[in-house]
A tleap script that builds the chain and sets N, CA, C and O, in Angstrom:
source leaprc.protein.ff14SB
mol = sequence {
  NMET LYS SER GLN ALA SER ASN VAL LEU GLY
  THR SER LEU GLN PRO CYS SER HIE HIE PRO
  LEU THR GLY PHE TYR ARG ASP GLY CYS CYS
  HIE THR GLY ALA GLY ASP HIE GLY VAL HIE
  VAL VAL CYS VAL VAL LEU THR LYS GLY PHE
  LEU GLU PHE THR ARG SER VAL GLY ASN ASP
  LEU SER THR PRO VAL PRO GLU TYR ASP PHE
  PRO GLY LEU LYS GLU GLY ASP ARG TRP CYS
  LEU CYS VAL GLN ARG TRP HIE GLU ALA PHE
  GLN VAL GLY ARG ALA PRO GLN VAL ILE LEU
  GLU ALA THR HIE ILE SER ALA LEU GLU PHE
  VAL SER LEU GLU ASN LEU GLN LYS HIE SER
  TYR LYS ASN GLU GLU ASN CARG
}
set mol.1.N position { 0.840 -1.187 0.000 }
set mol.1.CA position { 0.000 0.000 0.000 }
set mol.1.C position { 0.880 1.242 0.000 }
set mol.1.O position { 1.825 1.344 0.782 }
set mol.2.N position { 0.561 2.189 -0.886 }
set mol.2.CA position { 1.325 3.427 -0.984 }
set mol.2.C position { 0.940 4.355 0.165 }
set mol.2.O position { -0.209 4.379 0.607 }
set mol.3.N position { 1.934 5.124 0.641 }
set mol.3.CA position { 1.610 6.154 1.612 }
set mol.3.C position { 0.897 7.284 0.868 }
set mol.3.O position { 0.996 7.383 -0.355 }
set mol.4.N position { 0.192 8.119 1.591 }
set mol.4.CA position { -0.545 9.203 0.957 }
set mol.4.C position { 0.429 10.205 0.356 }
set mol.4.O position { 1.222 10.812 1.076 }
set mol.5.N position { 0.375 10.375 -0.931 }
set mol.5.CA position { 1.238 11.311 -1.642 }
set mol.5.C position { 0.654 12.715 -1.565 }
set mol.5.O position { -0.539 12.898 -1.320 }
set mol.6.N position { 1.523 13.702 -1.779 }
set mol.6.CA position { 1.106 15.102 -1.809 }
set mol.6.C position { 1.118 15.623 -3.236 }
set mol.6.O position { 1.832 15.110 -4.098 }
set mol.7.N position { 0.318 16.647 -3.468 }
set mol.7.CA position { 0.316 17.319 -4.765 }
set mol.7.C position { 1.190 18.572 -4.695 }
set mol.7.O position { 1.773 18.865 -3.651 }
set mol.8.N position { 1.279 19.307 -5.798 }
set mol.8.CA position { 2.148 20.486 -5.864 }
set mol.8.C position { 1.678 21.617 -4.956 }
set mol.8.O position { 2.427 22.564 -4.717 }
set mol.9.N position { 0.462 21.532 -4.454 }
set mol.9.CA position { -0.068 22.539 -3.536 }
set mol.9.C position { 0.171 22.163 -2.075 }
set mol.9.O position { -0.138 22.935 -1.168 }
set mol.10.N position { 0.733 20.951 -1.856 }
set mol.10.CA position { 1.032 20.503 -0.500 }
set mol.10.C position { -0.116 19.794 0.190 }
set mol.10.O position { -0.028 19.491 1.380 }
set mol.11.N position { -1.188 19.524 -0.533 }
set mol.11.CA position { -2.322 18.785 0.027 }
set mol.11.C position { -2.316 17.367 -0.553 }
set mol.11.O position { -1.431 17.018 -1.333 }
set mol.12.N position { -3.293 16.561 -0.175 }
set mol.12.CA position { -3.348 15.167 -0.632 }
set mol.12.C position { -3.522 15.087 -2.146 }
set mol.12.O position { -4.325 15.816 -2.728 }
set mol.13.N position { -2.766 14.198 -2.770 }
set mol.13.CA position { -2.856 13.983 -4.210 }
set mol.13.C position { -4.237 13.455 -4.560 }
set mol.13.O position { -4.696 12.469 -3.984 }
set mol.14.N position { -4.896 14.109 -5.502 }
set mol.14.CA position { -6.231 13.726 -5.945 }
set mol.14.C position { -6.138 12.868 -7.215 }
set mol.14.O position { -5.135 12.938 -7.925 }
set mol.15.N position { -7.153 12.071 -7.511 }
set mol.15.CA position { -7.147 11.281 -8.747 }
set mol.15.C position { -7.094 12.183 -9.978 }
set mol.15.O position { -7.592 13.309 -9.962 }
set mol.16.N position { -6.491 11.676 -11.030 }
set mol.16.CA position { -6.411 12.396 -12.308 }
set mol.16.C position { -7.519 11.913 -13.241 }
set mol.16.O position { -8.329 12.715 -13.706 }
set mol.17.N position { -7.559 10.609 -13.519 }
set mol.17.CA position { -8.593 10.082 -14.412 }
set mol.17.C position { -8.727 8.574 -14.267 }
set mol.17.O position { -7.738 7.849 -14.162 }
set mol.18.N position { -9.960 8.126 -14.262 }
set mol.18.CA position { -10.250 6.693 -14.316 }
set mol.18.C position { -10.797 6.306 -15.685 }
set mol.18.O position { -10.883 5.120 -16.005 }
set mol.19.N position { -11.172 7.308 -16.507 }
set mol.19.CA position { -11.723 7.073 -17.856 }
set mol.19.C position { -11.168 8.125 -18.794 }
set mol.19.O position { -11.783 9.184 -18.917 }
set mol.20.N position { -10.047 7.905 -19.465 }
set mol.20.CA position { -9.270 6.668 -19.490 }
set mol.20.C position { -8.460 6.494 -18.205 }
set mol.20.O position { -8.111 7.464 -17.533 }
set mol.21.N position { -8.175 5.243 -17.887 }
set mol.21.CA position { -7.411 4.938 -16.682 }
set mol.21.C position { -5.962 5.351 -16.894 }
set mol.21.O position { -5.307 4.885 -17.827 }
set mol.22.N position { -5.470 6.216 -16.036 }
set mol.22.CA position { -4.140 6.794 -16.202 }
set mol.22.C position { -3.247 6.486 -15.019 }
set mol.22.O position { -3.646 5.804 -14.075 }
set mol.23.N position { -2.039 6.999 -15.089 }
set mol.23.CA position { -1.034 6.834 -14.042 }
set mol.23.C position { -0.057 5.733 -14.394 }
set mol.23.O position { -0.416 4.749 -15.041 }
set mol.24.N position { 1.178 5.906 -13.967 }
set mol.24.CA position { 2.200 4.902 -14.218 }
set mol.24.C position { 1.754 3.535 -13.717 }
set mol.24.O position { 2.035 2.514 -14.345 }
set mol.25.N position { 1.058 3.520 -12.584 }
set mol.25.CA position { 0.572 2.268 -12.001 }
set mol.25.C position { -0.847 1.931 -12.452 }
set mol.25.O position { -1.430 0.955 -11.980 }
set mol.26.N position { -1.410 2.733 -13.365 }
set mol.26.CA position { -2.782 2.589 -13.861 }
set mol.26.C position { -3.770 2.456 -12.690 }
set mol.26.O position { -4.600 1.548 -12.626 }
set mol.27.N position { -3.624 3.427 -11.767 }
set mol.27.CA position { -4.517 3.484 -10.609 }
set mol.27.C position { -5.358 4.753 -10.603 }
set mol.27.O position { -6.075 5.027 -9.641 }
set mol.28.N position { -5.266 5.534 -11.692 }
set mol.28.CA position { -6.045 6.761 -11.791 }
set mol.28.C position { -5.359 7.982 -11.214 }
set mol.28.O position { -5.852 9.100 -11.360 }
set mol.29.N position { -4.211 7.776 -10.551 }
set mol.29.CA position { -3.474 8.869 -9.922 }
set mol.29.C position { -2.069 8.989 -10.515 }
set mol.29.O position { -1.535 8.040 -11.091 }
set mol.30.N position { -1.492 10.166 -10.361 }
set mol.30.CA position { -0.146 10.417 -10.885 }
set mol.30.C position { 0.924 10.081 -9.847 }
set mol.30.O position { 1.828 10.874 -9.585 }
set mol.31.N position { 0.800 8.885 -9.261 }
set mol.31.CA position { 1.837 8.396 -8.342 }
set mol.31.C position { 3.097 8.094 -9.141 }
set mol.31.O position { 3.040 7.893 -10.354 }
set mol.32.N position { 4.232 8.063 -8.454 }
set mol.32.CA position { 5.491 7.723 -9.094 }
set mol.32.C position { 6.281 6.827 -8.159 }
set mol.32.O position { 5.960 6.700 -6.978 }
set mol.33.N position { 7.306 6.215 -8.696 }
set mol.33.CA position { 8.150 5.326 -7.907 }
set mol.33.C position { 9.416 5.015 -8.670 }
set mol.33.O position { 9.657 5.564 -9.745 }
set mol.34.N position { 10.221 4.135 -8.114 }
set mol.34.CA position { 11.538 3.822 -8.669 }
set mol.34.C position { 11.485 3.355 -10.121 }
set mol.34.O position { 12.401 3.658 -10.886 }
set mol.35.N position { 10.456 2.637 -10.520 }
set mol.35.CA position { 10.372 2.122 -11.879 }
set mol.35.C position { 9.850 3.125 -12.898 }
set mol.35.O position { 9.879 2.853 -14.099 }
set mol.36.N position { 9.381 4.264 -12.447 }
set mol.36.CA position { 8.775 5.270 -13.326 }
set mol.36.C position { 9.856 6.189 -13.885 }
set mol.36.O position { 10.014 7.322 -13.430 }
set mol.37.N position { 10.588 5.699 -14.862 }
set mol.37.CA position { 11.705 6.467 -15.424 }
set mol.37.C position { 11.240 7.703 -16.178 }
set mol.37.O position { 12.008 8.652 -16.333 }
set mol.38.N position { 9.996 7.711 -16.648 }
set mol.38.CA position { 9.451 8.870 -17.343 }
set mol.38.C position { 8.892 9.928 -16.415 }
set mol.38.O position { 8.584 11.035 -16.857 }
set mol.39.N position { 8.753 9.611 -15.138 }
set mol.39.CA position { 8.207 10.510 -14.118 }
set mol.39.C position { 6.848 11.064 -14.585 }
set mol.39.O position { 6.715 12.248 -14.894 }
set mol.40.N position { 5.856 10.179 -14.625 }
set mol.40.CA position { 4.503 10.485 -15.087 }
set mol.40.C position { 3.697 11.140 -13.962 }
set mol.40.O position { 2.837 10.495 -13.362 }
set mol.41.N position { 3.967 12.409 -13.675 }
set mol.41.CA position { 3.420 13.040 -12.475 }
set mol.41.C position { 2.563 14.277 -12.714 }
set mol.41.O position { 1.995 14.812 -11.762 }
set mol.42.N position { 2.452 14.747 -13.954 }
set mol.42.CA position { 1.679 15.960 -14.228 }
set mol.42.C position { 0.314 15.564 -14.796 }
set mol.42.O position { 0.223 15.005 -15.889 }
set mol.43.N position { -0.730 15.857 -14.047 }
set mol.43.CA position { -2.087 15.574 -14.515 }
set mol.43.C position { -2.522 16.715 -15.423 }
set mol.43.O position { -2.599 17.870 -15.005 }
set mol.44.N position { -2.807 16.364 -16.687 }
set mol.44.CA position { -3.160 17.379 -17.672 }
set mol.44.C position { -4.508 17.088 -18.311 }
set mol.44.O position { -5.019 15.970 -18.252 }
set mol.45.N position { -5.066 18.120 -18.920 }
set mol.45.CA position { -6.222 18.000 -19.791 }
set mol.45.C position { -5.664 18.152 -21.201 }
set mol.45.O position { -5.200 19.227 -21.581 }
set mol.46.N position { -5.710 17.079 -21.965 }
set mol.46.CA position { -5.071 17.057 -23.274 }
set mol.46.C position { -5.746 17.994 -24.265 }
set mol.46.O position { -6.964 18.168 -24.268 }
set mol.47.N position { -4.909 18.588 -25.105 }
set mol.47.CA position { -5.384 19.467 -26.168 }
set mol.47.C position { -4.929 18.914 -27.513 }
set mol.47.O position { -3.976 18.138 -27.587 }
set mol.48.N position { -5.609 19.315 -28.555 }
set mol.48.CA position { -5.219 18.903 -29.896 }
set mol.48.C position { -3.791 19.371 -30.186 }
set mol.48.O position { -2.992 18.616 -30.741 }
set mol.49.N position { -3.470 20.603 -29.815 }
set mol.49.CA position { -2.130 21.138 -30.045 }
set mol.49.C position { -1.051 20.337 -29.355 }
set mol.49.O position { 0.006 20.086 -29.933 }
set mol.50.N position { -1.308 19.931 -28.121 }
set mol.50.CA position { -0.310 19.128 -27.415 }
set mol.50.C position { -0.187 17.747 -28.054 }
set mol.50.O position { 0.924 17.254 -28.245 }
set mol.51.N position { -1.306 17.120 -28.385 }
set mol.51.CA position { -1.256 15.790 -28.997 }
set mol.51.C position { -0.491 15.824 -30.315 }
set mol.51.O position { 0.250 14.892 -30.626 }
set mol.52.N position { -0.662 16.885 -31.087 }
set mol.52.CA position { 0.107 17.038 -32.327 }
set mol.52.C position { 1.592 17.226 -32.012 }
set mol.52.O position { 2.449 16.629 -32.664 }
set mol.53.N position { 1.891 18.055 -31.015 }
set mol.53.CA position { 3.280 18.286 -30.626 }
set mol.53.C position { 3.963 16.990 -30.191 }
set mol.53.O position { 5.050 16.669 -30.671 }
set mol.54.N position { 3.337 16.257 -29.294 }
set mol.54.CA position { 3.989 15.055 -28.770 }
set mol.54.C position { 4.161 13.999 -29.865 }
set mol.54.O position { 5.147 13.262 -29.861 }
set mol.55.N position { 3.220 13.920 -30.792 }
set mol.55.CA position { 3.381 13.009 -31.929 }
set mol.55.C position { 4.586 13.438 -32.770 }
set mol.55.O position { 5.345 12.591 -33.242 }
set mol.56.N position { 4.764 14.745 -32.958 }
set mol.56.CA position { 5.859 15.249 -33.797 }
set mol.56.C position { 7.239 14.994 -33.194 }
set mol.56.O position { 8.241 15.010 -33.908 }
set mol.57.N position { 7.293 14.760 -31.891 }
set mol.57.CA position { 8.582 14.474 -31.238 }
set mol.57.C position { 8.700 13.000 -30.844 }
set mol.57.O position { 9.535 12.633 -30.016 }
set mol.58.N position { 7.854 12.162 -31.448 }
set mol.58.CA position { 8.030 10.724 -31.328 }
set mol.58.C position { 7.206 9.984 -30.297 }
set mol.58.O position { 7.465 8.810 -30.034 }
set mol.59.N position { 6.207 10.646 -29.699 }
set mol.59.CA position { 5.369 9.955 -28.720 }
set mol.59.C position { 3.905 10.157 -29.099 }
set mol.59.O position { 3.262 11.103 -28.643 }
set mol.60.N position { 3.390 9.268 -29.929 }
set mol.60.CA position { 2.010 9.341 -30.399 }
set mol.60.C position { 1.076 8.807 -29.320 }
set mol.60.O position { 1.021 7.602 -29.075 }
set mol.61.N position { 0.351 9.706 -28.684 }
set mol.61.CA position { -0.602 9.314 -27.644 }
set mol.61.C position { -2.016 9.148 -28.192 }
set mol.61.O position { -2.915 8.731 -27.462 }
set mol.62.N position { -2.224 9.470 -29.466 }
set mol.62.CA position { -3.561 9.425 -30.055 }
set mol.62.C position { -3.941 8.057 -30.612 }
set mol.62.O position { -5.123 7.716 -30.664 }
set mol.63.N position { -2.966 7.284 -31.022 }
set mol.63.CA position { -3.229 6.004 -31.667 }
set mol.63.C position { -3.389 4.888 -30.636 }
set mol.63.O position { -2.510 4.697 -29.796 }
set mol.64.N position { -4.499 4.151 -30.687 }
set mol.64.CA position { -4.679 3.026 -29.757 }
set mol.64.C position { -3.599 1.952 -29.956 }
set mol.64.O position { -3.151 1.697 -31.074 }
set mol.65.N position { -3.200 1.339 -28.849 }
set mol.65.CA position { -2.258 0.219 -28.873 }
set mol.65.C position { -2.916 -0.905 -28.059 }
set mol.65.O position { -2.674 -1.026 -26.858 }
set mol.66.N position { -3.753 -1.730 -28.720 }
set mol.66.CA position { -4.538 -2.746 -28.003 }
set mol.66.C position { -3.691 -3.734 -27.200 }
set mol.66.O position { -4.108 -4.163 -26.124 }
set mol.67.N position { -2.513 -4.099 -27.702 }
set mol.67.CA position { -1.687 -5.065 -26.975 }
set mol.67.C position { -1.215 -4.549 -25.619 }
set mol.67.O position { -0.811 -5.335 -24.763 }
set mol.68.N position { -1.266 -3.230 -25.419 }
set mol.68.CA position { -0.932 -2.644 -24.115 }
set mol.68.C position { -2.176 -2.090 -23.423 }
set mol.68.O position { -2.072 -1.354 -22.441 }
set mol.69.N position { -3.347 -2.445 -23.939 }
set mol.69.CA position { -4.620 -1.974 -23.396 }
set mol.69.C position { -4.649 -0.441 -23.333 }
set mol.69.O position { -5.179 0.152 -22.393 }
set mol.70.N position { -4.062 0.183 -24.369 }
set mol.70.CA position { -4.009 1.642 -24.457 }
set mol.70.C position { -5.047 2.112 -25.468 }
set mol.70.O position { -4.965 1.761 -26.645 }
set mol.71.N position { -6.031 2.907 -25.021 }
set mol.71.CA position { -7.152 3.263 -25.884 }
set mol.71.C position { -6.844 4.339 -26.928 }
set mol.71.O position { -7.633 4.538 -27.852 }
set mol.72.N position { -5.731 5.021 -26.799 }
set mol.72.CA position { -5.497 6.218 -27.607 }
set mol.72.C position { -6.211 7.372 -26.934 }
set mol.72.O position { -7.313 7.202 -26.413 }
set mol.73.N position { -5.604 8.525 -26.939 }
set mol.73.CA position { -6.157 9.663 -26.206 }
set mol.73.C position { -6.661 10.726 -27.173 }
set mol.73.O position { -6.243 10.797 -28.329 }
set mol.74.N position { -7.585 11.560 -26.656 }
set mol.74.CA position { -8.156 12.626 -27.473 }
set mol.74.C position { -8.233 13.906 -26.652 }
set mol.74.O position { -8.084 13.905 -25.429 }
set mol.75.N position { -8.466 14.978 -27.362 }
set mol.75.CA position { -8.624 16.274 -26.716 }
set mol.75.C position { -9.667 16.177 -25.602 }
set mol.75.O position { -10.736 15.598 -25.798 }
set mol.76.N position { -9.360 16.736 -24.450 }
set mol.76.CA position { -10.279 16.721 -23.310 }
set mol.76.C position { -10.023 15.604 -22.317 }
set mol.76.O position { -10.468 15.682 -21.172 }
set mol.77.N position { -9.304 14.549 -22.743 }
set mol.77.CA position { -8.955 13.480 -21.803 }
set mol.77.C position { -7.978 14.011 -20.765 }
set mol.77.O position { -7.168 14.895 -21.044 }
set mol.78.N position { -8.070 13.458 -19.576 }
set mol.78.CA position { -7.081 13.754 -18.531 }
set mol.78.C position { -6.067 12.621 -18.524 }
set mol.78.O position { -6.415 11.458 -18.726 }
set mol.79.N position { -4.793 12.980 -18.285 }
set mol.79.CA position { -3.726 11.988 -18.388 }
set mol.79.C position { -2.548 12.388 -17.518 }
set mol.79.O position { -2.234 13.572 -17.397 }
set mol.80.N position { -1.890 11.399 -16.908 }
set mol.80.CA position { -0.656 11.633 -16.157 }
set mol.80.C position { 0.498 11.665 -17.155 }
set mol.80.O position { 0.902 10.637 -17.698 }
set mol.81.N position { 1.002 12.832 -17.374 }
set mol.81.CA position { 2.011 13.080 -18.388 }
set mol.81.C position { 3.406 13.114 -17.763 }
set mol.81.O position { 3.575 13.500 -16.606 }
set mol.82.N position { 4.394 12.706 -18.547 }
set mol.82.CA position { 5.789 12.821 -18.110 }
set mol.82.C position { 6.119 14.298 -17.899 }
set mol.82.O position { 5.829 15.133 -18.755 }
set mol.83.N position { 6.712 14.605 -16.783 }
set mol.83.CA position { 7.014 15.996 -16.466 }
set mol.83.C position { 7.975 16.615 -17.489 }
set mol.83.O position { 7.858 17.798 -17.811 }
set mol.84.N position { 8.910 15.833 -17.991 }
set mol.84.CA position { 9.844 16.371 -18.984 }
set mol.84.C position { 9.119 16.736 -20.276 }
set mol.84.O position { 9.437 17.755 -20.890 }
set mol.85.N position { 8.143 15.916 -20.702 }
set mol.85.CA position { 7.386 16.218 -21.921 }
set mol.85.C position { 6.542 17.459 -21.715 }
set mol.85.O position { 6.425 18.281 -22.624 }
set mol.86.N position { 5.942 17.615 -20.525 }
set mol.86.CA position { 5.160 18.825 -20.251 }
set mol.86.C position { 6.071 20.047 -20.362 }
set mol.86.O position { 5.691 21.055 -20.958 }
set mol.87.N position { 7.263 19.956 -19.793 }
set mol.87.CA position { 8.202 21.082 -19.830 }
set mol.87.C position { 8.632 21.400 -21.262 }
set mol.87.O position { 8.724 22.570 -21.635 }
set mol.88.N position { 8.896 20.375 -22.062 }
set mol.88.CA position { 9.244 20.593 -23.477 }
set mol.88.C position { 8.110 21.332 -24.192 }
set mol.88.O position { 8.350 22.282 -24.936 }
set mol.89.N position { 6.884 20.890 -23.960 }
set mol.89.CA position { 5.725 21.526 -24.587 }
set mol.89.C position { 5.566 22.962 -24.083 }
set mol.89.O position { 5.216 23.856 -24.854 }
set mol.90.N position { 5.817 23.180 -22.818 }
set mol.90.CA position { 5.745 24.519 -22.232 }
set mol.90.C position { 6.726 25.454 -22.939 }
set mol.90.O position { 6.391 26.597 -23.249 }
set mol.91.N position { 7.921 24.965 -23.186 }
set mol.91.CA position { 8.967 25.795 -23.802 }
set mol.91.C position { 8.611 26.233 -25.221 }
set mol.91.O position { 9.093 27.265 -25.688 }
set mol.92.N position { 7.772 25.456 -25.910 }
set mol.92.CA position { 7.386 25.820 -27.281 }
set mol.92.C position { 5.932 26.304 -27.363 }
set mol.92.O position { 5.372 26.402 -28.455 }
set mol.93.N position { 5.323 26.605 -26.209 }
set mol.93.CA position { 3.974 27.151 -26.192 }
set mol.93.C position { 2.866 26.152 -26.490 }
set mol.93.O position { 1.797 26.546 -26.956 }
set mol.94.N position { 3.097 24.862 -26.231 }
set mol.94.CA position { 2.081 23.835 -26.510 }
set mol.94.C position { 1.683 23.041 -25.258 }
set mol.94.O position { 1.073 21.978 -25.374 }
set mol.95.N position { 2.012 23.534 -24.093 }
set mol.95.CA position { 1.715 22.800 -22.858 }
set mol.95.C position { 0.217 22.733 -22.597 }
set mol.95.O position { -0.480 23.742 -22.701 }
set mol.96.N position { -0.280 21.541 -22.258 }
set mol.96.CA position { -1.697 21.423 -21.891 }
set mol.96.C position { -1.925 21.968 -20.485 }
set mol.96.O position { -0.981 22.157 -19.717 }
set mol.97.N position { -3.184 22.216 -20.162 }
set mol.97.CA position { -3.536 22.706 -18.831 }
set mol.97.C position { -3.301 21.618 -17.785 }
set mol.97.O position { -3.379 20.425 -18.079 }
set mol.98.N position { -3.013 22.051 -16.574 }
set mol.98.CA position { -2.623 21.171 -15.475 }
set mol.98.C position { -3.698 21.169 -14.392 }
set mol.98.O position { -4.241 22.215 -14.037 }
set mol.99.N position { -3.997 19.979 -13.874 }
set mol.99.CA position { -4.862 19.844 -12.699 }
set mol.99.C position { -3.911 19.822 -11.503 }
set mol.99.O position { -3.319 18.786 -11.197 }
set mol.100.N position { -3.767 20.947 -10.836 }
set mol.100.CA position { -2.773 21.084 -9.763 }
set mol.100.C position { -3.005 20.094 -8.632 }
set mol.100.O position { -2.050 19.519 -8.111 }
set mol.101.N position { -4.262 19.887 -8.245 }
set mol.101.CA position { -4.572 18.995 -7.127 }
set mol.101.C position { -4.214 17.536 -7.422 }
set mol.101.O position { -4.050 16.735 -6.502 }
set mol.102.N position { -4.096 17.199 -8.701 }
set mol.102.CA position { -3.797 15.821 -9.099 }
set mol.102.C position { -2.375 15.666 -9.644 }
set mol.102.O position { -2.018 14.599 -10.144 }
set mol.103.N position { -1.562 16.723 -9.549 }
set mol.103.CA position { -0.172 16.686 -10.006 }
set mol.103.C position { 0.731 16.429 -8.813 }
set mol.103.O position { 0.715 17.177 -7.835 }
set mol.104.N position { 1.520 15.364 -8.900 }
set mol.104.CA position { 2.384 14.911 -7.816 }
set mol.104.C position { 3.438 15.965 -7.467 }
set mol.104.O position { 3.979 16.629 -8.351 }
set mol.105.N position { 3.717 16.107 -6.198 }
set mol.105.CA position { 4.665 17.114 -5.717 }
set mol.105.C position { 6.062 16.969 -6.338 }
set mol.105.O position { 6.801 17.950 -6.425 }
set mol.106.N position { 6.422 15.772 -6.764 }
set mol.106.CA position { 7.751 15.579 -7.353 }
set mol.106.C position { 7.917 16.341 -8.670 }
set mol.106.O position { 9.043 16.508 -9.139 }
set mol.107.N position { 6.830 16.801 -9.270 }
set mol.107.CA position { 6.939 17.619 -10.486 }
set mol.107.C position { 7.760 18.875 -10.223 }
set mol.107.O position { 8.405 19.403 -11.129 }
set mol.108.N position { 7.736 19.353 -8.970 }
set mol.108.CA position { 8.445 20.585 -8.633 }
set mol.108.C position { 9.962 20.428 -8.660 }
set mol.108.O position { 10.689 21.417 -8.569 }
set mol.109.N position { 10.446 19.191 -8.785 }
set mol.109.CA position { 11.881 18.965 -8.962 }
set mol.109.C position { 12.312 19.342 -10.375 }
set mol.109.O position { 13.504 19.506 -10.633 }
set mol.110.N position { 11.352 19.482 -11.298 }
set mol.110.CA position { 11.649 19.704 -12.713 }
set mol.110.C position { 11.084 21.003 -13.265 }
set mol.110.O position { 11.672 21.606 -14.162 }
set mol.111.N position { 9.944 21.436 -12.730 }
set mol.111.CA position { 9.284 22.654 -13.210 }
set mol.111.C position { 8.828 23.481 -12.018 }
set mol.111.O position { 8.634 22.957 -10.922 }
set mol.112.N position { 8.661 24.769 -12.243 }
set mol.112.CA position { 8.262 25.653 -11.147 }
set mol.112.C position { 6.750 25.608 -10.927 }
set mol.112.O position { 5.975 25.383 -11.856 }
set mol.113.N position { 6.360 25.827 -9.687 }
set mol.113.CA position { 4.938 25.920 -9.358 }
set mol.113.C position { 4.321 27.079 -10.129 }
set mol.113.O position { 3.181 26.979 -10.582 }
set mol.114.N position { 5.046 28.164 -10.285 }
set mol.114.CA position { 4.540 29.324 -11.017 }
set mol.114.C position { 4.157 28.946 -12.450 }
set mol.114.O position { 3.093 29.342 -12.925 }
set mol.115.N position { 5.006 28.189 -13.141 }
set mol.115.CA position { 4.688 27.799 -14.518 }
set mol.115.C position { 3.516 26.825 -14.564 }
set mol.115.O position { 2.684 26.899 -15.469 }
set mol.116.N position { 3.444 25.914 -13.600 }
set mol.116.CA position { 2.291 25.018 -13.536 }
set mol.116.C position { 1.012 25.817 -13.292 }
set mol.116.O position { -0.016 25.554 -13.917 }
set mol.117.N position { 1.075 26.792 -12.385 }
set mol.117.CA position { -0.097 27.601 -12.073 }
set mol.117.C position { -0.556 28.428 -13.268 }
set mol.117.O position { -1.754 28.653 -13.440 }
set mol.118.N position { 0.378 28.880 -14.091 }
set mol.118.CA position { 0.022 29.645 -15.292 }
set mol.118.C position { -0.805 28.799 -16.252 }
set mol.118.O position { -1.551 29.335 -17.072 }
set mol.119.N position { -0.675 27.478 -16.152 }
set mol.119.CA position { -1.405 26.563 -17.020 }
set mol.119.C position { -2.453 25.759 -16.250 }
set mol.119.O position { -2.852 24.676 -16.677 }
set mol.120.N position { -2.889 26.294 -15.123 }
set mol.120.CA position { -3.858 25.599 -14.281 }
set mol.120.C position { -5.211 25.498 -14.969 }
set mol.120.O position { -5.719 26.473 -15.522 }
set mol.121.N position { -5.784 24.298 -14.925 }
set mol.121.CA position { -7.113 24.051 -15.462 }
set mol.121.C position { -8.126 24.631 -14.505 }
set mol.121.O position { -8.077 24.348 -13.307 }
set mol.122.N position { -9.028 25.423 -15.000 }
set mol.122.CA position { -9.967 26.155 -14.130 }
set mol.122.C position { -11.185 25.356 -13.706 }
set mol.122.O position { -11.769 25.643 -12.661 }
set mol.123.N position { -11.587 24.356 -14.492 }
set mol.123.CA position { -12.759 23.558 -14.145 }
set mol.123.C position { -12.284 22.294 -13.424 }
set mol.123.O position { -11.848 21.343 -14.073 }
set mol.124.N position { -12.362 22.273 -12.127 }
set mol.124.CA position { -11.780 21.184 -11.326 }
set mol.124.C position { -12.772 20.074 -10.991 }
set mol.124.O position { -12.633 19.429 -9.952 }
set mol.125.N position { -13.772 19.833 -11.847 }
set mol.125.CA position { -14.702 18.738 -11.547 }
set mol.125.C position { -13.937 17.413 -11.613 }
set mol.125.O position { -13.122 17.212 -12.514 }
set mol.126.N position { -14.193 16.528 -10.680 }
set mol.126.CA position { -13.484 15.242 -10.635 }
set mol.126.C position { -14.043 14.273 -11.650 }
set mol.126.O position { -15.208 14.340 -12.043 }
set mol.127.N position { -13.171 13.368 -12.062 }
set mol.127.CA position { -13.574 12.298 -12.973 }
set mol.127.C position { -13.453 11.003 -12.249 }
set mol.127.O position { -13.740 9.949 -12.816 }
savepdb mol mol.pdb
quit
């Protein structure tokens, strides 16, 4: 059993998405651990612009991969994104919005809270 993780705001980490099921551990949360080399800790609301960007740099998140039970993602889906990919997208103006309450505190080792807050998703309804 995992200990209760914190989010970037210092409160309890909230779920990111169960539909589609996300997270490195596919538990709906952006938990991380020793095996998570991609550091999948930023809960985002995907945009068409970001999906195009990530495909252009070699990570197609839109195409389903049935052998990995991966449905393919679309605009509006919530997803635990690699913090480095979010930062790359931020640098070129393609970063998706962030659900701060569902973004793991370890994201702050790579990006500033200020930059995450600038891209904060305003509609915080849970999924």
